C-alpha positions in Angstrom: 0.0 0.0 0.0 1.2 3.6 -0.7 0.2 6.8 1.1 -0.2 9.8 -1.1 -1.6 13.3 -0.8 -4.2 14.3 -3.4 -3.6 18.0 -4.5 -7.3 18.6 -4.9 -8.2 18.1 -1.3 -4.9 17.9 0.5 -6.3 15.0 2.4 -4.2 12.0 3.2 -5.6 8.8 1.7 -4.4 5.3 1.4 -4.7 3.6 -2.0 -3.3 0.5 -3.7 -0.3 0.7 -5.9 -2.4 0.0 -9.0 -4.7 2.9 -8.1 -1.6 5.2 -7.6 -0.4 4.3 -11.0 -3.8 5.1 -12.5 -3.9 8.4 -10.8 -0.4 9.3 -12.0 -1.3 8.4 -15.6 -4.5 10.6 -15.4 -2.5 13.6 -14.0 0.2 13.1 -16.6 -2.4 12.9 -19.4 -4.0 16.2 -18.2 -0.6 17.9 -18.1 0.2 16.7 -21.6 -3.1 17.9 -22.9 -2.7 21.4 -21.4 0.8 21.5 -22.9 -0.5 20.6 -26.3 -3.3 23.2 -26.1 -0.7 25.9 -25.1 1.5 25.0 -28.0 -1.5 25.0 -30.4 -2.4 28.6 -29.6 1.0 30.0 -28.6 3.1 31.6 -31.4 6.3 29.6 -31.9 8.3 32.8 -32.3 8.2 36.3 -31.0 9.7 39.2 -33.0 13.1 38.6 -31.3 12.9 34.8 -30.5 15.0 32.4 -32.6 14.9 28.7 -33.0 18.1 26.7 -32.8 18.2 24.2 -35.6 21.8 22.8 -35.9 25.1 22.9 -34.0 28.6 22.1 -35.1 31.0 21.4 -32.2 34.8 21.3 -32.8 37.3 20.9 -30.0 40.9 20.1 -29.3 41.7 16.9 -27.3 42.4 17.1 -23.6 45.7 17.4 -21.7 48.2 14.8 -22.8 51.6 13.4 -22.1 54.4 14.4 -24.6 53.9 13.3 -28.1 57.4 14.2 -29.2 60.9 14.6 -27.7 64.4 15.8 -28.5 67.9 14.2 -28.4 69.0 15.7 -25.0 65.6 15.3 -23.3 66.2 13.8 -19.9 62.9 12.0 -20.2 63.6 10.6 -23.7 63.3 7.0 -22.3 60.5 7.8 -19.9 57.5 5.5 -20.3 54.8 7.9 -18.9 53.2 4.9 -17.3 50.4 4.0 -17.1 49.2 6.0 -20.1 52.2 6.2 -22.5 53.4 8.8 -24.9 50.9 11.2 -26.5 48.0 10.0 -24.4 45.4 11.7 -22.2 46.2 12.3 -18.6 43.6 11.8 -15.9 43.2 15.5 -15.7 42.7 15.7 -19.4 40.1 12.9 -19.3 38.1 14.6 -16.5 38.2 18.0 -18.3 36.8 16.5 -21.5 34.1 14.7 -19.7 33.1 18.0 -17.9 33.0 19.8 -21.3 30.6 17.1 -22.4 28.5 18.0 -19.4 28.7 21.6 -20.3 27.4 20.8 -23.8 24.5 18.9 -22.2 23.6 21.9 -20.0 23.8 24.3 -22.9 21.8 22.2 -25.4 19.7 20.0 -23.1 16.3 21.3 -24.3 17.5 21.3 -27.9 18.9 17.8 -28.0 16.3 16.1 -25.8 17.2 13.3 -23.3 17.1 10.2 -25.6 20.2 9.5 -27.7 19.7 8.5 -31.3 22.4 8.1 -34.1 20.1 10.2 -36.2 20.5 13.2 -33.9 24.3 13.4 -33.6 27.3 12.3 -35.7 30.8 12.4 -34.1 34.1 12.2 -35.8 37.7 12.5 -34.7 41.2 12.2 -36.2 42.7 8.8 -36.2 44.7 9.5 -33.0 44.2 7.9 -29.6 43.9 11.1 -27.7 41.3 12.6 -30.0 39.2 9.5 -30.1 39.3 9.2 -26.3 38.4 12.9 -26.0 35.4 12.5 -28.2 34.2 9.5 -26.3 34.6 11.4 -23.0 32.7 14.4 -24.2 30.0 12.1 -25.6 29.8 10.4 -22.2 29.2 13.7 -20.6 26.8 14.9 -23.2 24.6 11.7 -23.5 24.2 10.1 -20.0 21.6 7.3 -20.7 18.0 8.2 -20.0 16.3 5.5 -17.8 14.9 3.7 -20.9 18.4 3.5 -22.4 20.2 2.3 -19.3 21.5 -1.1 -20.2 23.6 -1.6 -17.0 22.4 0.1 -13.8 25.9 0.1 -12.5 27.3 2.0 -15.4 25.5 5.2 -16.4 27.1 5.3 -19.8 26.1 4.3 -23.3 28.1 3.5 -26.4 28.0 6.1 -29.2 29.6 5.5 -32.7 32.7 7.5 -33.5 34.0 7.9 -37.0 37.5 8.7 -38.3 39.6 8.7 -41.5 42.9 6.9 -41.6 45.6 9.4 -40.6 47.4 9.5 -43.9 44.1 10.0 -45.8 42.6 12.6 -43.4 40.9 15.2 -45.6 38.9 17.1 -43.1 40.4 17.7 -39.6 44.2 17.5 -40.1 44.1 17.5 -43.9 47.2 15.2 -44.2 46.4 14.1 -47.7 49.4 15.4 -49.7 48.9 18.9 -51.0 52.0 20.2 -52.8 50.4 23.7 -53.3 50.1 24.2 -49.5 53.8 23.7 -48.8 54.7 25.7 -51.9 52.5 28.6 -50.8 53.7 28.4 -47.2 57.3 28.5 -48.3 56.6 31.6 -50.4 54.9 33.3 -47.4 57.7 32.4 -45.1 60.2 33.9 -47.5 58.2 37.2 -47.9 59.6 40.4 -46.5 56.7 40.8 -44.2 57.1 37.5 -42.5 60.9 37.7 -42.4 60.5 41.0 -40.6 58.2 39.4 -38.1 60.6 36.6 -37.4 63.4 39.1 -37.0 61.4 41.0 -34.4 61.1 37.7 -32.5 64.9 37.1 -32.8 64.0 33.8 -34.4 67.5 33.1 -35.8 69.2 33.6 -32.4 66.6 31.5 -30.7 66.9 28.7 -33.2 70.7 28.6 -32.5 70.2 28.5 -28.8 67.6 25.7 -29.0 69.8 23.7 -31.4 72.7 23.9 -28.9 70.5 22.9 -25.9 68.4 20.2 -27.5 70.7 18.6 -30.1 68.4 19.1 -33.0 67.9 21.7 -35.8 65.3 24.5 -35.6 64.4 26.3 -38.8 60.7 27.1 -38.5 58.2 28.4 -36.0 56.6 24.9 -36.1 59.8 23.5 -34.7 59.6 25.9 -31.7 55.9 25.0 -31.3 56.8 21.3 -31.1 59.4 21.9 -28.4 57.0 24.2 -26.4 54.3 21.5 -26.5 56.8 18.8 -25.3 58.0 21.0 -22.4 54.5 21.9 -21.4 53.4 18.3 -21.4 56.3 17.3 -19.2 55.7 20.2 -16.8 52.0 19.2 -16.6 53.1 15.7 -15.8 55.0 17.2 -12.8 58.4 16.4 -14.2 61.3 18.8 -13.4 62.4 20.6 -16.6 66.1 20.8 -17.5 68.0 23.7 -16.0 68.7 25.2 -19.5 65.0 25.9 -19.9 65.2 28.6 -17.3 64.6 31.9 -19.0 63.6 30.2 -22.3 60.5 28.2 -21.4 57.8 29.4 -21.6 58.4 33.1 -22.3 60.9 33.1 -25.1 59.0 30.2 -26.9 55.5 31.7 -26.7 55.8 34.3 -29.4 57.0 31.9 -32.1 54.6 29.2 -30.9 51.7 31.6 -31.3 53.0 32.8 -34.7 53.3 29.2 -36.0 49.5 28.9 -36.0 49.2 32.3 -37.8 51.8 31.3 -40.3 50.2 28.0 -41.2 47.0 29.8 -42.3 48.6 33.2 -43.2 46.6 34.1 -46.3 43.5 33.1 -48.3 45.2 30.4 -50.2 46.6 28.6 -47.1 43.3 29.0 -45.3 41.5 27.5 -48.3 43.8 24.5 -48.3 43.8 23.8 -44.6 40.7 25.2 -43.0 38.6 25.2 -46.2 37.7 21.4 -46.3 36.1 21.4 -42.9 34.4 24.7 -43.5 33.0 23.4 -46.8 31.5 20.4 -45.0 30.0 22.6 -42.3 28.4 24.9 -44.9 27.2 21.9 -46.9 25.6 20.2 -43.9 24.0 23.5 -42.9 22.6 24.0 -46.3 21.1 20.5 -46.2 19.5 21.2 -42.9 17.9 24.4 -44.2 16.6 22.6 -47.3 15.5 19.5 -45.4 17.7 17.2 -47.6 19.8 15.6 -44.9 20.1 11.9 -44.7 18.5 12.3 -41.3 16.0 15.1 -40.9 16.4 14.7 -37.1 20.1 15.6 -37.2 20.9 18.3 -34.6 24.6 18.1 -34.0 27.9 17.3 -35.6 30.8 16.8 -33.3 34.5 16.9 -34.3 37.5 16.1 -32.1 40.8 17.4 -33.5 44.0 19.2 -32.6 45.3 22.7 -31.9 45.8 23.3 -35.7 42.3 22.1 -36.4 40.9 25.0 -34.4 43.3 27.7 -35.6 43.0 26.7 -39.3 39.2 26.8 -39.2 38.9 30.1 -37.3 41.6 31.6 -39.5 39.5 30.6 -42.6 36.6 32.4 -40.9 38.8 35.4 -40.3 38.2 35.4 -36.6 41.4 33.9 -35.2 42.8 35.9 -32.3 46.5 34.8 -32.2 46.9 32.5 -29.1 48.1 29.0 -28.2 45.0 26.8 -28.6 44.8 25.2 -25.2 43.7 21.7 -24.4 40.0 21.3 -24.9 39.5 24.7 -26.7 36.1 24.5 -28.4 34.3 26.2 -31.3 30.5 26.3 -31.5 28.8 27.1 -34.8 25.0 27.4 -34.4 22.3 27.7 -37.0 19.3 29.7 -35.9 16.1 30.6 -37.6 14.0 33.7 -37.0 10.5 34.1 -38.3 11.3 37.7 -39.4 14.9 37.5 -40.6 15.3 33.9 -41.7 18.4 31.7 -41.0 21.6 33.0 -39.5 24.9 31.7 -38.0 26.2 32.4 -34.5 29.8 31.6 -33.8 31.4 31.0 -30.3 34.8 30.2 -28.9 35.3 28.5 -25.5 38.9 28.8 -24.6 38.5 29.0 -20.8 36.1 27.5 -18.2 36.1 30.8 -16.3 34.0 32.6 -18.8 31.0 31.9 -21.0 31.9 31.2 -24.7 33.0 34.3 -26.4 30.8 35.3 -29.4 32.8 35.9 -32.5 31.9 38.3 -35.3 33.0 37.6 -38.9 34.3 40.8 -40.5 31.6 42.2 -42.7 28.8 40.7 -40.7 26.9 40.9 -37.4 27.3 38.5 -34.5 24.1 36.8 -35.8 25.3 36.5 -39.4 22.6 35.9 -42.1 23.3 32.6 -43.7 23.5 34.0 -47.2 26.0 36.6 -46.1 28.0 34.0 -44.2 28.3 32.0 -47.4 29.3 35.0 -49.4 32.0 36.1 -46.9 33.5 32.6 -46.7 33.3 31.8 -50.4 37.0 32.7 -51.1 38.3 30.1 -48.6 35.9 27.3 -49.6 37.7 25.0 -52.2 35.6 24.1 -55.2 37.9 21.1 -56.0 40.5 20.6 -53.3 42.7 18.3 -55.4 42.9 20.8 -58.2 43.6 23.5 -55.8 46.6 21.5 -54.5 48.3 21.4 -57.9 51.5 23.5 -58.2 52.1 25.1 -61.5 55.8 25.5 -61.0 57.5 22.5 -62.7 60.7 22.9 -60.6 58.9 22.5 -57.3 59.7 19.3 -55.4 57.3 18.4 -52.6 58.7 17.8 -49.1 58.5 14.4 -47.3 55.2 13.6 -45.5 54.8 15.4 -42.1 55.2 13.5 -38.8 52.2 12.3 -36.9 50.6 15.1 -34.7 
C-alpha cells in the first residue's frame, strides 16, 4: 500500500499501488493535454525569438603526455606509465568529460534526453587522444536516460565515433598530400613581411640557442611550437624541466609558438587548403539542414575532435582567429538559428576557458548573428571548389617535401 496526498483536497488517503499508477497516468495525461493546447495557440516565435536548428562542435583533445621529444631530453626514455606517450592524462580525461556535461547543460532542451544516431554524428582524427576525448565528451553529453540504461551500475552508453585513416585525413588534419600548400607556405615564409616578423622575435638567435641545448635543428616556428608542447606536457606531468629551460620556457618560446598557428594559415590560399575542407562540409551540412535534404532530418549536432591546428585553421579561414596558443579542450560552436522575421543566421562562439561563457565571434563584414547568405558570401574565397585541383603546383621545378610526422 502507498500513502499519497491528493492535491485537490490535500487529504491523506491510502490507495493501492495500481490505483496510484492510474492516478499518476491521469494527471500526466492532463498535463500533456494542457501543454498541447498551449503549443497549439501560442506563437512559436516572438519578434526577437529564434529557433536553434543545428550545432557544429569542434574541440581540441584534452591534456596529454608528450607526443614528441628531442635528443637531449632527460625523459627521452620515460614511459609515462600508465598511459604512455601522447595519451590523455587523468586531468585531461576529466576536463573532456566535464566539457561534455557543459554541452548537455547548454543544449539540453534542444537535443532532448534520448540519444539516437540520427541526432548526432561524431568524428575524430585517427589518433588515440582525440578518439578518447570525443568518447569522453559524448559520455558527458549523453548520459543514458532511464529507458536507455543497459547496465544500472554503469551510467554510460556507447555512441559511434567515425574517423579517417591518418594518412588519408581530408577534413580535420588535412594530411592528404597537397603540394600547393607547402609551396605557398614557403613563399609566405620567404616574404619580406614574414621575415620582418621573425626578425622581431629574434628567431634566428633562438633557433641557434635551442639547437645547442636540444641537439636538433630549428628552422621554422613549427619546430619551436613542437618543443613548447613537449616541455608543457612534461611540466603538466609534474616532471622537473632541464636547467637550460630557465629563461627560455615558456616566455621566449611563446611568441614563435603563437606565430606558428598564424603562419600556417597566413593568407587566403593557405586558409582554403587547410581550413577550407572542414568549413566546406559545415556549410554543406548547414545547407542540407535548411533545405530538409539531410540523410536524417532529425540531425541536430555534428561533433568533431581534433588538434590545436584544427581549431586555428578553421577560425583563420573564418577570419576570426585571435592569435593565441590553442589550449587543451579549446572549443568552437557554430550554431544555425532561424528567426521568423529575418530567416536563417549563423552564430559563432569560442570557448577557450572554463572561467567565462563562450565568447561570441563576429566575422568581419557581418553581425554576431550573421545571415546565412551573407555567411556563405563572406566565406566563399576560402571554400575550395575542387581541393585536389587547388593542390596542384604550376611551377615544374617544385619538389614536394616528405610527409609530415604524426601530430
